[in-house]
Residue, then its C-alpha position, 0 to 999 in steps of 0.5 A: m111623293v112616294d108611290v104607296t098605291t100598292k101598299a096594304e092599308t093597315a092601322r097605323t099609330a105614331i106618338a111624338k114627344g117634346r119639351i119646352r123649358m122655361a122660367a119658374e114664373t112662366l110655368r106658374v102662369i101656365r099652371e094657374g091659367t093667368a097668361a094674358k093670351g088665355d088658356v095656354l095649354g088649351v090653345a096649344r092642344i087645339a093648335g097641335i091637332m089642327a097642325a097634324k091634320r094639315t101636315g100634308e099641306l105643310i111638309p113638301l111631298c108628305h101624303p095628306l092623310p085622313l086622321g082617324k085620331c089625333a090627341v095632344e096631351f101635356r105633362i107639367l114637369p115642375g122639377e125641370n120648369a118644363v112642359e112635355a107635350v105628347c102627340t098621338a096620331s092614328v090612321r087606317g091607310q097606306t102610309g104612316v103618321e109619323m110626320e103628323a105626330l111630329t108636326g102636332v107636337s112641334t106646333a103645340l110647343l111653338t104655341i106655348y112659346d108664342m103665348c108666353k113669350a111676353i113673359d119669358r123669351r128664353m124658353e127653349i124647345t127641346g127633345i122633339h122625337l118620334a117615341k113610337k110607331t106601329g103598323g105598316k110593313s115595318g111593324v113596331f118602332l120603339n124609341d122611348p121606353e115609356f111606351e113599351g108594351m103600349t098596344a093601343p093609342 
């Protein structure tokens, strides 16, 4: 692990995004809440948060962090037959939360795949990326104009 003991504690936030594309019928099932396994987005939200909280156990050499906030939100994109997931993670600490946000969004999207694979095995997870991070010595990193000007998670 990288030694962070000499780094200052600061408020740090990371936002990650990704999408899962699917058949129109699969998107309809998700929107209507009629998937055989239940509430797809509700379960995916909890899975993403749980995974973000356990990132230090999943990614070798990643510091375990006591997250102060973690949220997973979804946007239905009917024109693209897709669901976009956004994971925001925050901590007051000595190292950033980028890996937690990325793990959260990845797991949320994988959960959607798992819950809908009986309907549509052609689903495609795409575009997972760090959209924005704040805090720490390097300050603000913006990789997605949607989050420009956003000051609080």
